[in-house]
mmCIF file of the N, C-alpha and C atoms, coordinates in Angstrom:
data_MODEL
# 
_entry.id   MODEL 
# 
loop_
_atom_site.group_PDB 
_atom_site.id 
_atom_site.type_symbol 
_atom_site.label_atom_id 
_atom_site.label_alt_id 
_atom_site.label_comp_id 
_atom_site.label_asym_id 
_atom_site.label_entity_id 
_atom_site.label_seq_id 
_atom_site.pdbx_PDB_ins_code 
_atom_site.Cartn_x 
_atom_site.Cartn_y 
_atom_site.Cartn_z 
_atom_site.occupancy 
_atom_site.B_iso_or_equiv 
_atom_site.pdbx_formal_charge 
_atom_site.auth_seq_id 
_atom_site.auth_comp_id 
_atom_site.auth_asym_id 
_atom_site.auth_atom_id 
_atom_site.pdbx_PDB_model_num 
ATOM 1   N N  . MET A 1 1  ? 26.989 157.798 79.583  1.00 0.00 ? 1  MET A N  1 
ATOM 2   C CA . MET A 1 1  ? 27.547 157.967 80.915  1.00 0.00 ? 1  MET A CA 1 
ATOM 3   C C  . MET A 1 1  ? 27.986 159.405 81.127  1.00 0.00 ? 1  MET A C  1 
ATOM 4   N N  . SER A 1 2  ? 28.610 160.005 80.118  1.00 0.00 ? 2  SER A N  1 
ATOM 5   C CA . SER A 1 2  ? 29.094 161.372 80.282  1.00 0.00 ? 2  SER A CA 1 
ATOM 6   C C  . SER A 1 2  ? 27.934 162.355 80.417  1.00 0.00 ? 2  SER A C  1 
ATOM 7   N N  . ASP A 1 3  ? 26.765 162.020 79.823  1.00 0.00 ? 3  ASP A N  1 
ATOM 8   C CA . ASP A 1 3  ? 25.601 162.891 79.971  1.00 0.00 ? 3  ASP A CA 1 
ATOM 9   C C  . ASP A 1 3  ? 25.162 162.960 81.430  1.00 0.00 ? 3  ASP A C  1 
ATOM 10  N N  . VAL A 1 4  ? 25.212 161.823 82.115  1.00 0.00 ? 4  VAL A N  1 
ATOM 11  C CA . VAL A 1 4  ? 24.836 161.791 83.527  1.00 0.00 ? 4  VAL A CA 1 
ATOM 12  C C  . VAL A 1 4  ? 25.818 162.611 84.347  1.00 0.00 ? 4  VAL A C  1 
ATOM 13  N N  . LEU A 1 5  ? 27.105 162.466 84.054  1.00 0.00 ? 5  LEU A N  1 
ATOM 14  C CA . LEU A 1 5  ? 28.110 163.239 84.785  1.00 0.00 ? 5  LEU A CA 1 
ATOM 15  C C  . LEU A 1 5  ? 27.938 164.732 84.538  1.00 0.00 ? 5  LEU A C  1 
ATOM 16  N N  . LEU A 1 6  ? 27.594 165.107 83.318  1.00 0.00 ? 6  LEU A N  1 
ATOM 17  C CA . LEU A 1 6  ? 27.370 166.521 83.027  1.00 0.00 ? 6  LEU A CA 1 
ATOM 18  C C  . LEU A 1 6  ? 26.172 167.051 83.799  1.00 0.00 ? 6  LEU A C  1 
ATOM 19  N N  . LEU A 1 7  ? 25.112 166.247 83.885  1.00 0.00 ? 7  LEU A N  1 
ATOM 20  C CA . LEU A 1 7  ? 23.914 166.676 84.594  1.00 0.00 ? 7  LEU A CA 1 
ATOM 21  C C  . LEU A 1 7  ? 24.203 166.902 86.073  1.00 0.00 ? 7  LEU A C  1 
ATOM 22  N N  . PHE A 1 8  ? 24.833 165.936 86.716  1.00 0.00 ? 8  PHE A N  1 
ATOM 23  C CA . PHE A 1 8  ? 25.091 166.058 88.146  1.00 0.00 ? 8  PHE A CA 1 
ATOM 24  C C  . PHE A 1 8  ? 26.316 166.907 88.444  1.00 0.00 ? 8  PHE A C  1 
ATOM 25  N N  . GLY A 1 9  ? 27.206 167.044 87.496  1.00 0.00 ? 9  GLY A N  1 
ATOM 26  C CA . GLY A 1 9  ? 28.394 167.856 87.699  1.00 0.00 ? 9  GLY A CA 1 
ATOM 27  C C  . GLY A 1 9  ? 28.081 169.335 87.751  1.00 0.00 ? 9  GLY A C  1 
ATOM 28  N N  . THR A 1 10 ? 26.947 169.745 87.177  1.00 0.00 ? 10 THR A N  1 
ATOM 29  C CA . THR A 1 10 ? 26.590 171.160 87.154  1.00 0.00 ? 10 THR A CA 1 
ATOM 30  C C  . THR A 1 10 ? 25.706 171.560 88.334  1.00 0.00 ? 10 THR A C  1 
ATOM 31  N N  . LEU A 1 11 ? 25.325 170.605 89.183  1.00 0.00 ? 11 LEU A N  1 
ATOM 32  C CA . LEU A 1 11 ? 24.510 170.939 90.345  1.00 0.00 ? 11 LEU A CA 1 
ATOM 33  C C  . LEU A 1 11 ? 25.392 171.531 91.436  1.00 0.00 ? 11 LEU A C  1 
ATOM 34  N N  . GLY A 1 12 ? 25.008 172.715 91.881  1.00 0.00 ? 12 GLY A N  1 
ATOM 35  C CA . GLY A 1 12 ? 25.717 173.348 92.988  1.00 0.00 ? 12 GLY A CA 1 
ATOM 36  C C  . GLY A 1 12 ? 24.865 173.285 94.239  1.00 0.00 ? 12 GLY A C  1 
ATOM 37  N N  . TRP A 1 13 ? 25.360 173.885 95.320  1.00 0.00 ? 13 TRP A N  1 
ATOM 38  C CA . TRP A 1 13 ? 24.619 173.882 96.576  1.00 0.00 ? 13 TRP A CA 1 
ATOM 39  C C  . TRP A 1 13 ? 23.260 174.569 96.471  1.00 0.00 ? 13 TRP A C  1 
ATOM 40  N N  . PRO A 1 14 ? 23.142 175.683 95.763  1.00 0.00 ? 14 PRO A N  1 
ATOM 41  C CA . PRO A 1 14 ? 21.808 176.302 95.664  1.00 0.00 ? 14 PRO A CA 1 
ATOM 42  C C  . PRO A 1 14 ? 20.784 175.383 95.002  1.00 0.00 ? 14 PRO A C  1 
ATOM 43  N N  . GLU A 1 15 ? 21.201 174.670 93.955  1.00 0.00 ? 15 GLU A N  1 
ATOM 44  C CA . GLU A 1 15 ? 20.284 173.762 93.275  1.00 0.00 ? 15 GLU A CA 1 
ATOM 45  C C  . GLU A 1 15 ? 19.890 172.593 94.171  1.00 0.00 ? 15 GLU A C  1 
ATOM 46  N N  . ILE A 1 16 ? 20.861 172.076 94.917  1.00 0.00 ? 16 ILE A N  1 
ATOM 47  C CA . ILE A 1 16 ? 20.581 170.956 95.816  1.00 0.00 ? 16 ILE A CA 1 
ATOM 48  C C  . ILE A 1 16 ? 19.612 171.383 96.917  1.00 0.00 ? 16 ILE A C  1 
ATOM 49  N N  . ILE A 1 17 ? 19.779 172.587 97.437  1.00 0.00 ? 17 ILE A N  1 
ATOM 50  C CA . ILE A 1 17 ? 18.877 173.102 98.476  1.00 0.00 ? 17 ILE A CA 1 
ATOM 51  C C  . ILE A 1 17 ? 17.469 173.267 97.926  1.00 0.00 ? 17 ILE A C  1 
ATOM 52  N N  . VAL A 1 18 ? 17.346 173.781 96.715  1.00 0.00 ? 18 VAL A N  1 
ATOM 53  C CA . VAL A 1 18 ? 16.024 173.946 96.097  1.00 0.00 ? 18 VAL A CA 1 
ATOM 54  C C  . VAL A 1 18 ? 15.364 172.582 95.908  1.00 0.00 ? 18 VAL A C  1 
ATOM 55  N N  . ILE A 1 19 ? 16.114 171.602 95.432  1.00 0.00 ? 19 ILE A N  1 
ATOM 56  C CA . ILE A 1 19 ? 15.566 170.258 95.245  1.00 0.00 ? 19 ILE A CA 1 
ATOM 57  C C  . ILE A 1 19 ? 15.116 169.678 96.584  1.00 0.00 ? 19 ILE A C  1 
ATOM 58  N N  . ALA A 1 20 ? 15.918 169.859 97.634  1.00 0.00 ? 20 ALA A N  1 
ATOM 59  C CA . ALA A 1 20 ? 15.561 169.354 98.963  1.00 0.00 ? 20 ALA A CA 1 
ATOM 60  C C  . ALA A 1 20 ? 14.285 170.019 99.474  1.00 0.00 ? 20 ALA A C  1 
ATOM 61  N N  . LEU A 1 21 ? 14.142 171.313 99.249  1.00 0.00 ? 21 LEU A N  1 
ATOM 62  C CA . LEU A 1 21 ? 12.923 172.014 99.675  1.00 0.00 ? 21 LEU A CA 1 
ATOM 63  C C  . LEU A 1 21 ? 11.699 171.517 98.915  1.00 0.00 ? 21 LEU A C  1 
ATOM 64  N N  . ILE A 1 22 ? 11.855 171.270 97.627  1.00 0.00 ? 22 ILE A N  1 
ATOM 65  C CA . ILE A 1 22 ? 10.738 170.751 96.827  1.00 0.00 ? 22 ILE A CA 1 
ATOM 66  C C  . ILE A 1 22 ? 10.326 169.373 97.332  1.00 0.00 ? 22 ILE A C  1 
ATOM 67  N N  . VAL A 1 23 ? 11.310 168.514 97.611  1.00 0.00 ? 23 VAL A N  1 
ATOM 68  C CA . VAL A 1 23 ? 11.010 167.178 98.147  1.00 0.00 ? 23 VAL A CA 1 
ATOM 69  C C  . VAL A 1 23 ? 10.309 167.302 99.490  1.00 0.00 ? 23 VAL A C  1 
ATOM 70  N N  . LEU A 1 24 ? 10.770 168.204 100.333 1.00 0.00 ? 24 LEU A N  1 
ATOM 71  C CA . LEU A 1 24 ? 10.151 168.414 101.639 1.00 0.00 ? 24 LEU A CA 1 
ATOM 72  C C  . LEU A 1 24 ? 8.705  168.874 101.487 1.00 0.00 ? 24 LEU A C  1 
ATOM 73  N N  . LEU A 1 25 ? 8.450  169.779 100.565 1.00 0.00 ? 25 LEU A N  1 
ATOM 74  C CA . LEU A 1 25 ? 7.087  170.263 100.346 1.00 0.00 ? 25 LEU A CA 1 
ATOM 75  C C  . LEU A 1 25 ? 6.185  169.177 99.768  1.00 0.00 ? 25 LEU A C  1 
ATOM 76  N N  . LEU A 1 26 ? 6.717  168.374 98.854  1.00 0.00 ? 26 LEU A N  1 
ATOM 77  C CA . LEU A 1 26 ? 5.902  167.340 98.214  1.00 0.00 ? 26 LEU A CA 1 
ATOM 78  C C  . LEU A 1 26 ? 5.574  166.189 99.158  1.00 0.00 ? 26 LEU A C  1 
ATOM 79  N N  . PHE A 1 27 ? 6.540  165.744 99.939  1.00 0.00 ? 27 PHE A N  1 
ATOM 80  C CA . PHE A 1 27 ? 6.347  164.542 100.740 1.00 0.00 ? 27 PHE A CA 1 
ATOM 81  C C  . PHE A 1 27 ? 6.133  164.820 102.217 1.00 0.00 ? 27 PHE A C  1 
ATOM 82  N N  . GLY A 1 28 ? 6.500  165.975 102.699 1.00 0.00 ? 28 GLY A N  1 
ATOM 83  C CA . GLY A 1 28 ? 6.351  166.283 104.112 1.00 0.00 ? 28 GLY A CA 1 
ATOM 84  C C  . GLY A 1 28 ? 7.458  165.655 104.941 1.00 0.00 ? 28 GLY A C  1 
ATOM 85  N N  . GLY A 1 29 ? 7.661  166.168 106.112 1.00 0.00 ? 29 GLY A N  1 
ATOM 86  C CA . GLY A 1 29 ? 8.745  165.714 106.973 1.00 0.00 ? 29 GLY A CA 1 
ATOM 87  C C  . GLY A 1 29 ? 8.597  164.281 107.452 1.00 0.00 ? 29 GLY A C  1 
ATOM 88  N N  . LYS A 1 30 ? 7.359  163.798 107.605 1.00 0.00 ? 30 LYS A N  1 
ATOM 89  C CA . LYS A 1 30 ? 7.144  162.451 108.122 1.00 0.00 ? 30 LYS A CA 1 
ATOM 90  C C  . LYS A 1 30 ? 7.365  161.383 107.058 1.00 0.00 ? 30 LYS A C  1 
ATOM 91  N N  . LYS A 1 31 ? 7.157  161.715 105.812 1.00 0.00 ? 31 LYS A N  1 
ATOM 92  C CA . LYS A 1 31 ? 7.283  160.726 104.736 1.00 0.00 ? 31 LYS A CA 1 
ATOM 93  C C  . LYS A 1 31 ? 8.711  160.577 104.228 1.00 0.00 ? 31 LYS A C  1 
ATOM 94  N N  . ILE A 1 32 ? 9.554  161.557 104.455 1.00 0.00 ? 32 ILE A N  1 
ATOM 95  C CA . ILE A 1 32 ? 10.917 161.521 103.904 1.00 0.00 ? 32 ILE A CA 1 
ATOM 96  C C  . ILE A 1 32 ? 11.727 160.336 104.446 1.00 0.00 ? 32 ILE A C  1 
ATOM 97  N N  . PRO A 1 33 ? 11.697 160.022 105.752 1.00 0.00 ? 33 PRO A N  1 
ATOM 98  C CA . PRO A 1 33 ? 12.444 158.835 106.202 1.00 0.00 ? 33 PRO A CA 1 
ATOM 99  C C  . PRO A 1 33 ? 11.966 157.545 105.532 1.00 0.00 ? 33 PRO A C  1 
ATOM 100 N N  . GLU A 1 34 ? 10.652 157.412 105.349 1.00 0.00 ? 34 GLU A N  1 
ATOM 101 C CA . GLU A 1 34 ? 10.119 156.237 104.662 1.00 0.00 ? 34 GLU A CA 1 
ATOM 102 C C  . GLU A 1 34 ? 10.594 156.203 103.216 1.00 0.00 ? 34 GLU A C  1 
ATOM 103 N N  . LEU A 1 35 ? 10.605 157.346 102.575 1.00 0.00 ? 35 LEU A N  1 
ATOM 104 C CA . LEU A 1 35 ? 11.055 157.440 101.190 1.00 0.00 ? 35 LEU A CA 1 
ATOM 105 C C  . LEU A 1 35 ? 12.524 157.054 101.076 1.00 0.00 ? 35 LEU A C  1 
ATOM 106 N N  . MET A 1 36 ? 13.359 157.578 101.956 1.00 0.00 ? 36 MET A N  1 
ATOM 107 C CA . MET A 1 36 ? 14.788 157.263 101.925 1.00 0.00 ? 36 MET A CA 1 
ATOM 108 C C  . MET A 1 36 ? 15.038 155.782 102.238 1.00 0.00 ? 36 MET A C  1 
ATOM 109 N N  . ARG A 1 37 ? 14.265 155.242 103.176 1.00 0.00 ? 37 ARG A N  1 
ATOM 110 C CA . ARG A 1 37 ? 14.397 153.824 103.510 1.00 0.00 ? 37 ARG A CA 1 
ATOM 111 C C  . ARG A 1 37 ? 14.054 152.966 102.292 1.00 0.00 ? 37 ARG A C  1 
ATOM 112 N N  . GLY A 1 38 ? 12.997 153.325 101.592 1.00 0.00 ? 38 GLY A N  1 
ATOM 113 C CA . GLY A 1 38 ? 12.613 152.589 100.388 1.00 0.00 ? 38 GLY A CA 1 
ATOM 114 C C  . GLY A 1 38 ? 13.666 152.682 99.301  1.00 0.00 ? 38 GLY A C  1 
ATOM 115 N N  . ILE A 1 39 ? 14.240 153.864 99.139  1.00 0.00 ? 39 ILE A N  1 
ATOM 116 C CA . ILE A 1 39 ? 15.306 154.035 98.141  1.00 0.00 ? 39 ILE A CA 1 
ATOM 117 C C  . ILE A 1 39 ? 16.517 153.190 98.529  1.00 0.00 ? 39 ILE A C  1 
ATOM 118 N N  . GLY A 1 40 ? 16.866 153.178 99.807  1.00 0.00 ? 40 GLY A N  1 
ATOM 119 C CA . GLY A 1 40 ? 17.997 152.371 100.276 1.00 0.00 ? 40 GLY A CA 1 
ATOM 120 C C  . GLY A 1 40 ? 17.776 150.885 100.042 1.00 0.00 ? 40 GLY A C  1 
ATOM 121 N N  . LYS A 1 41 ? 16.558 150.410 100.326 1.00 0.00 ? 41 LYS A N  1 
ATOM 122 C CA . LYS A 1 41 ? 16.249 148.997 100.089 1.00 0.00 ? 41 LYS A CA 1 
ATOM 123 C C  . LYS A 1 41 ? 16.323 148.670 98.601  1.00 0.00 ? 41 LYS A C  1 
ATOM 124 N N  . GLY A 1 42 ? 15.852 149.588 97.777  1.00 0.00 ? 42 GLY A N  1 
ATOM 125 C CA . GLY A 1 42 ? 15.916 149.369 96.333  1.00 0.00 ? 42 GLY A CA 1 
ATOM 126 C C  . GLY A 1 42 ? 17.344 149.294 95.829  1.00 0.00 ? 42 GLY A C  1 
ATOM 127 N N  . ILE A 1 43 ? 18.190 150.175 96.318  1.00 0.00 ? 43 ILE A N  1 
ATOM 128 C CA . ILE A 1 43 ? 19.605 150.165 95.912  1.00 0.00 ? 43 ILE A CA 1 
ATOM 129 C C  . ILE A 1 43 ? 20.277 148.883 96.385  1.00 0.00 ? 43 ILE A C  1 
ATOM 130 N N  . ARG A 1 44 ? 19.995 148.466 97.623  1.00 0.00 ? 44 ARG A N  1 
ATOM 131 C CA . ARG A 1 44 ? 20.582 147.231 98.150  1.00 0.00 ? 44 ARG A CA 1 
ATOM 132 C C  . ARG A 1 44 ? 20.134 146.028 97.321  1.00 0.00 ? 44 ARG A C  1 
ATOM 133 N N  . SER A 1 45 ? 18.856 145.982 96.980  1.00 0.00 ? 45 SER A N  1 
ATOM 134 C CA . SER A 1 45 ? 18.336 144.887 96.168  1.00 0.00 ? 45 SER A CA 1 
ATOM 135 C C  . SER A 1 45 ? 18.985 144.869 94.789  1.00 0.00 ? 45 SER A C  1 
ATOM 136 N N  . PHE A 1 46 ? 19.174 146.039 94.206  1.00 0.00 ? 46 PHE A N  1 
ATOM 137 C CA . PHE A 1 46 ? 19.821 146.135 92.895  1.00 0.00 ? 46 PHE A CA 1 
ATOM 138 C C  . PHE A 1 46 ? 21.254 145.615 92.962  1.00 0.00 ? 46 PHE A C  1 
ATOM 139 N N  . LYS A 1 47 ? 21.995 146.011 94.002  1.00 0.00 ? 47 LYS A N  1 
ATOM 140 C CA . LYS A 1 47 ? 23.383 145.556 94.151  1.00 0.00 ? 47 LYS A CA 1 
ATOM 141 C C  . LYS A 1 47 ? 23.443 144.041 94.341  1.00 0.00 ? 47 LYS A C  1 
ATOM 142 N N  . GLU A 1 48 ? 22.524 143.491 95.143  1.00 0.00 ? 48 GLU A N  1 
ATOM 143 C CA . GLU A 1 48 ? 22.494 142.039 95.336  1.00 0.00 ? 48 GLU A CA 1 
ATOM 144 C C  . GLU A 1 48 ? 22.203 141.332 94.020  1.00 0.00 ? 48 GLU A C  1 
ATOM 145 N N  . GLY A 1 49 ? 21.296 141.878 93.237  1.00 0.00 ? 49 GLY A N  1 
ATOM 146 C CA . GLY A 1 49 ? 20.997 141.301 91.930  1.00 0.00 ? 49 GLY A CA 1 
ATOM 147 C C  . GLY A 1 49 ? 22.198 141.342 91.005  1.00 0.00 ? 49 GLY A C  1 
ATOM 148 N N  . MET A 1 50 ? 22.927 142.442 91.029  1.00 0.00 ? 50 MET A N  1 
ATOM 149 C CA . MET A 1 50 ? 24.127 142.547 90.194  1.00 0.00 ? 50 MET A CA 1 
ATOM 150 C C  . MET A 1 50 ? 25.181 141.531 90.632  1.00 0.00 ? 50 MET A C  1 
ATOM 151 N N  . ASN A 1 51 ? 25.338 141.339 91.942  1.00 0.00 ? 51 ASN A N  1 
ATOM 152 C CA . ASN A 1 51 ? 26.291 140.341 92.436  1.00 0.00 ? 51 ASN A CA 1 
ATOM 153 C C  . ASN A 1 51 ? 25.873 138.934 92.019  1.00 0.00 ? 51 ASN A C  1 
ATOM 154 N N  . ASP A 1 52 ? 24.566 138.644 92.060  1.00 0.00 ? 52 ASP A N  1 
ATOM 155 C CA . ASP A 1 52 ? 24.082 137.338 91.622  1.00 0.00 ? 52 ASP A CA 1 
ATOM 156 C C  . ASP A 1 52 ? 24.392 137.108 90.148  1.00 0.00 ? 52 ASP A C  1 
ATOM 157 N N  . VAL A 1 53 ? 24.215 138.135 89.335  1.00 0.00 ? 53 VAL A N  1 
ATOM 158 C CA . VAL A 1 53 ? 24.509 138.015 87.907  1.00 0.00 ? 53 VAL A CA 1 
ATOM 159 C C  . VAL A 1 53 ? 25.999 137.768 87.697  1.00 0.00 ? 53 VAL A C  1 
ATOM 160 N N  . LYS A 1 54 ? 26.845 138.492 88.418  1.00 0.00 ? 54 LYS A N  1 
ATOM 161 C CA . LYS A 1 54 ? 28.295 138.294 88.299  1.00 0.00 ? 54 LYS A CA 1 
ATOM 162 C C  . LYS A 1 54 ? 28.682 136.867 88.679  1.00 0.00 ? 54 LYS A C  1 
ATOM 163 N N  . GLU A 1 55 ? 28.101 136.357 89.773  1.00 0.00 ? 55 GLU A N  1 
ATOM 164 C CA . GLU A 1 55 ? 28.395 134.988 90.197  1.00 0.00 ? 55 GLU A CA 1 
ATOM 165 C C  . GLU A 1 55 ? 27.948 133.985 89.142  1.00 0.00 ? 55 GLU A C  1 
ATOM 166 N N  . GLU A 1 56 ? 26.782 134.208 88.559  1.00 0.00 ? 56 GLU A N  1 
ATOM 167 C CA . GLU A 1 56 ? 26.259 133.302 87.533  1.00 0.00 ? 56 GLU A CA 1 
ATOM 168 C C  . GLU A 1 56 ? 27.152 133.309 86.300  1.00 0.00 ? 56 GLU A C  1 
ATOM 169 N N  . ILE A 1 57 ? 27.640 134.459 85.929  1.00 0.00 ? 57 ILE A N  1 
ATOM 170 C CA . ILE A 1 57 ? 28.513 134.571 84.755  1.00 0.00 ? 57 ILE A CA 1 
ATOM 171 C C  . ILE A 1 57 ? 29.847 133.881 85.015  1.00 0.00 ? 57 ILE A C  1 
ATOM 172 N N  . ASN A 1 58 ? 30.363 133.983 86.224  1.00 0.00 ? 58 ASN A N  1 
ATOM 173 C CA . ASN A 1 58 ? 31.682 133.440 86.544  1.00 0.00 ? 58 ASN A CA 1 
ATOM 174 C C  . ASN A 1 58 ? 31.668 131.962 86.943  1.00 0.00 ? 58 ASN A C  1 
ATOM 175 N N  . LYS A 1 59 ? 30.490 131.316 86.947  1.00 0.00 ? 59 LYS A N  1 
ATOM 176 C CA . LYS A 1 59 ? 30.430 129.897 87.281  1.00 0.00 ? 59 LYS A CA 1 
ATOM 177 C C  . LYS A 1 59 ? 31.185 129.088 86.237  1.00 0.00 ? 59 LYS A C  1 
ATOM 178 N N  . PRO A 1 60 ? 31.967 128.099 86.683  1.00 0.00 ? 60 PRO A N  1 
ATOM 179 C CA . PRO A 1 60 ? 32.648 127.248 85.704  1.00 0.00 ? 60 PRO A CA 1 
ATOM 180 C C  . PRO A 1 60 ? 31.655 126.333 84.991  1.00 0.00 ? 60 PRO A C  1 
ATOM 181 N N  . VAL A 1 61 ? 31.928 126.069 83.723  1.00 0.00 ? 61 VAL A N  1 
ATOM 182 C CA . VAL A 1 61 ? 31.064 125.222 82.911  1.00 0.00 ? 61 VAL A CA 1 
ATOM 183 C C  . VAL A 1 61 ? 31.913 124.073 82.386  1.00 0.00 ? 61 VAL A C  1 
ATOM 184 N N  . GLU A 1 62 ? 31.404 122.835 82.539  1.00 0.00 ? 62 GLU A N  1 
ATOM 185 C CA . GLU A 1 62 ? 32.135 121.662 82.071  1.00 0.00 ? 62 GLU A CA 1 
ATOM 186 C C  . GLU A 1 62 ? 31.290 120.900 81.057  1.00 0.00 ? 62 GLU A C  1 
ATOM 187 N N  . PRO A 1 63 ? 31.917 120.340 80.031  1.00 0.00 ? 63 PRO A N  1 
ATOM 188 C CA . PRO A 1 63 ? 31.160 119.516 79.080  1.00 0.00 ? 63 PRO A CA 1 
ATOM 189 C C  . PRO A 1 63 ? 30.738 118.198 79.733  1.00 0.00 ? 63 PRO A C  1 
ATOM 190 N N  . THR A 1 64 ? 29.586 117.666 79.336  1.00 0.00 ? 64 THR A N  1 
ATOM 191 C CA . THR A 1 64 ? 29.098 116.390 79.855  1.00 0.00 ? 64 THR A CA 1 
ATOM 192 C C  . THR A 1 64 ? 29.343 115.298 78.826  1.00 0.00 ? 64 THR A C  1 
ATOM 193 N N  . GLU A 1 65 ? 28.867 114.105 79.120  1.00 0.00 ? 65 GLU A N  1 
ATOM 194 C CA . GLU A 1 65 ? 29.072 112.966 78.229  1.00 0.00 ? 65 GLU A CA 1 
ATOM 195 C C  . GLU A 1 65 ? 28.450 113.182 76.854  1.00 0.00 ? 65 GLU A C  1 
ATOM 196 N N  . ASN A 1 66 ? 27.284 113.811 76.806  1.00 0.00 ? 66 ASN A N  1 
ATOM 197 C CA . ASN A 1 66 ? 26.604 113.996 75.528  1.00 0.00 ? 66 ASN A CA 1 
ATOM 198 C C  . ASN A 1 66 ? 27.097 115.239 74.781  1.00 0.00 ? 66 ASN A C  1 
ATOM 199 N N  . GLY A 1 67 ? 28.110 115.896 75.276  1.00 0.00 ? 67 GLY A N  1 
ATOM 200 C CA . GLY A 1 67 ? 28.699 117.028 74.576  1.00 0.00 ? 67 GLY A CA 1 
ATOM 201 C C  . GLY A 1 67 ? 28.131 118.375 74.974  1.00 0.00 ? 67 GLY A C  1 
ATOM 202 N N  . LYS A 1 68 ? 27.027 118.364 75.702  1.00 0.00 ? 68 LYS A N  1 
ATOM 203 C CA . LYS A 1 68 ? 26.452 119.635 76.148  1.00 0.00 ? 68 LYS A CA 1 
ATOM 204 C C  . LYS A 1 68 ? 27.201 120.118 77.383  1.00 0.00 ? 68 LYS A C  1 
ATOM 205 N N  . GLN A 1 69 ? 27.171 121.411 77.590  1.00 0.00 ? 69 GLN A N  1 
ATOM 206 C CA . GLN A 1 69 ? 27.862 121.975 78.749  1.00 0.00 ? 69 GLN A CA 1 
ATOM 207 C C  . GLN A 1 69 ? 26.915 122.023 79.936  1.00 0.00 ? 69 GLN A C  1 
ATOM 208 N N  . GLU A 1 70 ? 27.469 121.771 81.087  1.00 0.00 ? 70 GLU A N  1 
ATOM 209 C CA . GLU A 1 70 ? 26.676 121.742 82.304  1.00 0.00 ? 70 GLU A CA 1 
ATOM 210 C C  . GLU A 1 70 ? 27.334 122.627 83.358  1.00 0.00 ? 70 GLU A C  1 
ATOM 211 N N  . GLU A 1 71 ? 26.506 123.296 84.147  1.00 0.00 ? 71 GLU A N  1 
ATOM 212 C CA . GLU A 1 71 ? 27.045 124.132 85.219  1.00 0.00 ? 71 GLU A CA 1 
ATOM 213 C C  . GLU A 1 71 ? 27.620 123.260 86.309  1.00 0.00 ? 71 GLU A C  1 
ATOM 214 N N  . LYS A 1 72 ? 28.664 123.725 86.925  1.00 0.00 ? 72 LYS A N  1 
ATOM 215 C CA . LYS A 1 72 ? 29.307 122.972 88.000  1.00 0.00 ? 72 LYS A CA 1 
ATOM 216 C C  . LYS A 1 72 ? 28.743 123.355 89.330  1.00 0.00 ? 72 LYS A C  1 
# 
């Protein structure tokens, strides 16, 4: 985790501008909104998946007659 913070913590405005220009040159002005929309959908899907996992982990479990545990 600290490696990621070190990587992004050292980026200044000049580096961010250079990265933005490279993205603009690679994808063009018309493709960037589509690219950002796709990234946003991916992040939203990831968050929904994480919430589903949290809900599944927090589900109460009760023992049944045969001794096995069953989801409630």
